[in-house]
N, C-alpha and C positions, 0 to 999 in steps of 0.2 A: 911466616906470612900465610894466611889462609888462602886456599886456591879460589880464584875468581870463578864464578858460576855463570858462564854464558848460557843463555836460555835456548836449549835445542828445540827444534820444531818437531812436534810429535807427529808421527805418521800413523794414520789409522784408517780403517775401512769404515764406510758409512754404516752406522749401527741401525738405522731405522729401516733401511731397505726401501724398495720401491713402494709406492702407494698401492695398497691392495684394493681390489674392486669388490663391491659387495657380492655376497653369494648369489648364485642364480635364483631367480624367483622373488628376490627382494626388490620391490618397486615402491613408488610413492604411495600406493594404496595398500601396501603391506601393513600389518598390524605392528604396534609397538613391540608386542611379544616376539614376533618374527624378526624384527630388526634387531632386537636385543640378542637373539640367538646368533644372528650373522655378525654382530659386533663382538660377541664373545670369541667367535672363531677368528675374527680379524686380530683381536688382541693376542691370541695364542700365536698366530702366524708372525706377528710383529715382535714377539718376545716381551710383552709387557710384564713387569714384575707381578708376581702372584698376588701380593697384597693390593697393588694398584688395581688389577683386574677385578678382584673381589669387591673393592670399594666402589668402583665405577658401576658394577652390576647391581650392587646394593642401592646406590643412589638412583639408578634407573628404575629399580623396583618401586622406590617411593614415588617417582614420577608416574609410573603405571598406576599406582594406588590413587593418584590425584586425577589423571586424565582418563583412566580406563585402559586396561591392558590390551583391549581389542581395537583401540583407536588407531586409525591410519596415521602413519607418520606425517603425511602431507597435511593432515588436519590440525597438527600441533603448531600453533603460531607463536610469534614473539610475545604477544599479549598473554597467551596461556603460560608461557615460561616465566614471564615477570610475575604473573599472579601466583604461580607455583612457588617462587622464591619468597613472596610475601606470606603465603600460606605456611611455609616451613617455619618462619619466624613467629608469626602472630596467631595462626589459627589451628595448626596441627595438634597442638597440645603436648608435643614432645619437645624438650629443650633442643635448640639448635644454636650452638655458639658460633661466633664469627668464623672460627677456623673450619667448622663443619660446613657452614654455608658457603665459604669460599671454595672448598673442595667440590661441593655439589654443583656450583656454577661452572667450575672447571669441567666436571663430568658432562654437563649439558653442551659445553662448547666443543669438547672432544668428540662426543657422540654425533651431534648434528653437523659438526664440521666434516666428520668422516662421511656422513650420508651425502652431503653436498659435493664433496670432492670426488666421491665415487659415482656421482651422476644420478643418485636415487632421488635427490631433491634438487630443484632448480636454484634454490637459495638456502642459506643457512639461517634458520629462525633464531638460533642462539647467539649469533654474532652481535646483535645490538644489546643483548642482556648485559647489564653493568656488572662488572666483576670487581669486588672490593677485596684485594688480597690482604691477608692478615700480616701486619708488620711485625717481624720478629727481629730480635737484636742481631746486629752484624757480628759475624764470628771474629775471633781474635786472629791476627796475623803478626808475623815478625817484621819489624822494620829492617832496612838494609843494615843498619848498625848492629842490630840484634843478630842478624844472619852472620855477620862477620865474627861476632863474639862466639856464637855457637860453633862455627867452623874452627875458630882458634882453639876452642876446648877439644873438639874431636881430633884435630891435627896433633895437639899435644899428647892426647891419649895414644894416638897412632904411633908417635915417635918416642914414647916414654921408655924408661929402662926396661920395663916389662910391657912391650907393645900390645895394645888392644885396638885393632882396626875396625871392629864391629860398629862402634858408635859412628865413625866417619862414613862407613859404607851405608849404614842405615839412613842417616840424615841426608846424605847427598842423593841417595836413591829416591827418597820421598820428595826432596826439594826439586828434583829434576822431572819426576814423572807425575807427581800428584796422585799416586795410587792410594786406594783405601787400605785400611788395616787388613781386612780380609783378603784382599788381592795380594798384599805383601806377604802374608803368611802362606799363601798358596803357591808362591813361586818355587819352582824346582830348577835345578841347575841347567837342565836342557832347555829352559825357556829363554835363556840368554844366548844370543847369536852374535859372535864376534868374528864372523867370517870376513867381514870388511873392517879392518882395524880402524879406519877413519870414521866409521859409523856403527858403533856397537848398538845392538838392539835388544830390548826386552819385549817378549811376547806375553801379553796378559791372556791367560786361558781360563775357561770355565768348564767344569765337568758336567754341570747341569745343563741339558739342552735348552732349557728355557732362558738361560743367561748367555747363550752363545753370541747374541747380538752385541754383548758388551766386550767381546774379545777385540784386541787391538794391538798394534805394534807401536812401541814408543822408543825414540832414540835416547841414547845415553851419551854423556860426554866422552870424547876419545880417551881421556886419562882414567876413566872409571874402571876398565878391566884390570889395570895395575893395582888399584885398591882392592878389587875383588880377589886377585891372586894372593895378596898379603893376608886377607881375611881367610881364604881357603887353607892357606898354610897353617894358620893359627887354630882354626876351628874344625877343619876337615869335614865339611858337610858332604854327605854322600848323595842325598836326593833333594830334600828340601833345602832351600837357600838358608833359611833360619830354622834349624832343628831345635826349636824351643817353643815355649808358649808365647802368645801375644802379650801376656802380663810381663814376661821377662823383658821384652823389648820396650814395654811402657816404663819399666824401671830404668832401662838404659836412657830413655828420653828424659825421665825425671832427673837423673843424675847429671846429664848434660845441662839441663835447665838450671840446676842449682849452681854448677860450676861456672856457667856463663852469666849468672845473675839475671835470668829472664823472669821478670816479675809476674808474667802471665803463665809461666810454666811452658811446657812443650809437649805436643801430642801429635799423633798421626793426623788428626783433623786440622790442626793448626798448620802443619807443613803442607797439607793438601791445598788449603786455601791460599797459603803464601805462594806456592807454586803457580796457582791459577792467576793470582794478581800480578806476579812477575811476568808471566807470559802475556797477559793482557797489556801491561805497560810496554812490553817489547814489541807490540803490534800484531800479535797472533790474532787471526780472524775469529769471530765469534763461533762459527760452525766448527772450525778446526779445534778450537779450545774445548768446545762441548764434546766433541768426539774424543779428544785426548783424555778428558776426565771420565769418559764412559757413561754419560748421562743422557737421558732422553730429551727430546725437544720440549716435552711438557715440563719436566723438572728444570730445564734451562730457563724457562720464563722467570722463575724466581732467582735461581742461582746466578744467571747472567747479570741481573740487576744488582745483586749484592757485590759481585766482583767489580762492576763498574764503580760502585760507590766506594768500595774499599781502595780501589786503585788511586783515585784522586791524584793529587800531587805526590810525587815520590817522597818518601820519608827519609 
């Protein structure tokens, strides 16, 4: 019989931190150029992903091209921003597909929303700008029946004549924590805290200071340390929890999917989404789930909607 997987509550610290105030000297009459510089500093302080920060600054550079880099931020109106979005699509002469347009509208909302919240502007001119998110296909998740079949396979491997606990350790870790592949591969043994036997904990750590805001503490099931002990006796990891390549673990998941007859296969991403949906169905609050997954409020706008749609009635 496969072990039942009660959904633990993830304990995390708030990743976004307190709302930063604009740099001294940035006022409503400051130029767009000056405000962009302050915004770049803000994004660094808040730990925005490097690619996100670059994309936002690039989008604001196009806005500066449209309204003038020396224009005071208070002189940029909702009408100007709506005209800007039309110009991007119809008049600029450079292709702007729906995905790029959606991201650029997001940039406007984040930038001007920050100026308003920081007290630089009395109102947010980007708030009324219509945002048409690009609809992308919903990701695949496992049904409850498929989860049981998967666990049946990993338990069988765990208790076979030649036991292999690694598949069970891996899938239960991913199913309970929803961590990404890169986060999984970065786990070292001392990231696991079993000082309280009733509440074992996994710490997600980042070496890159820019990613420190993603660090968080996640609870594991009380029975999971016993599975880990079996795995350590078999594989003897010295530092990294999984002293192999990510491709090796993908092969493990592929083998489990074949044995469990999972028609959509099995992947790190599928288990991450499955974890999120199970937590959502169990009543975990949106902000707590967002923090557990280690994603920003901006990314949550899309991810949260997808999780709600995927949750639907339990399968």
